[in-house]
C-alpha positions in Angstrom: 58.8 -1.4 12.3 61.4 0.7 14.1 62.5 4.0 12.5 66.3 5.0 12.5 66.6 9.1 13.0 69.8 9.3 11.0 69.1 7.9 7.5 70.6 9.7 4.8 68.8 12.5 2.8 68.2 12.6 -0.8 71.2 11.3 -3.1 73.3 14.1 -4.5 72.8 14.6 -8.2 75.8 15.5 -10.4 75.3 18.5 -12.9 76.4 16.5 -16.2 75.3 19.4 -18.7 77.3 22.5 -17.1 80.5 22.4 -18.8 80.9 26.4 -18.4 79.4 26.2 -15.0 80.8 25.5 -11.8 80.7 21.7 -11.0 78.5 21.4 -7.9 76.3 18.7 -6.6 72.5 19.3 -6.0 70.0 17.7 -3.8 67.3 15.8 -6.1 64.1 17.4 -5.2 61.6 15.1 -3.2 58.6 13.7 -5.3 55.9 15.8 -3.4 58.0 19.1 -4.3 57.6 18.3 -8.4 54.6 20.0 -10.2 51.9 17.6 -10.5 51.8 17.7 -14.3 55.9 16.5 -13.8 55.1 13.6 -11.2 52.1 12.4 -13.9 54.4 12.5 -17.1 57.1 10.5 -15.0 54.4 8.3 -13.6 53.2 7.4 -17.2 56.8 7.1 -18.4 57.9 4.8 -16.1 54.6 2.6 -16.3 55.1 2.4 -20.2 58.9 1.5 -19.6 57.9 -1.5 -17.2 55.0 -2.6 -19.6 57.3 -2.6 -22.5 60.0 -4.5 -20.5 57.6 -7.0 -19.5 56.4 -7.5 -23.0 60.1 -8.0 -24.3 60.8 -10.3 -21.6 58.3 -13.0 -22.6 59.4 -16.3 -23.5 60.3 -16.6 -27.4 60.8 -12.8 -27.6 63.2 -11.9 -30.5 62.6 -8.2 -29.8 66.3 -7.9 -28.1 67.8 -10.9 -29.2 70.6 -8.9 -30.9 71.6 -7.3 -27.7 72.6 -10.9 -26.0 76.2 -11.3 -25.3 
């Protein structure tokens, strides 16, 4: 696999809740830079989200039928 040296860095993140602060774009933190507790919480939440989505996507599921267009 060939690695390209000019890959972009982390995607910029907009400050959506800073009405009284200057609007700036900040870099998102790298995964290893996050505290271990935060990584564990995010991993658990993502796993739960994926499992709940998979459960709701099964044939015959009426759980999200109201959201169909």
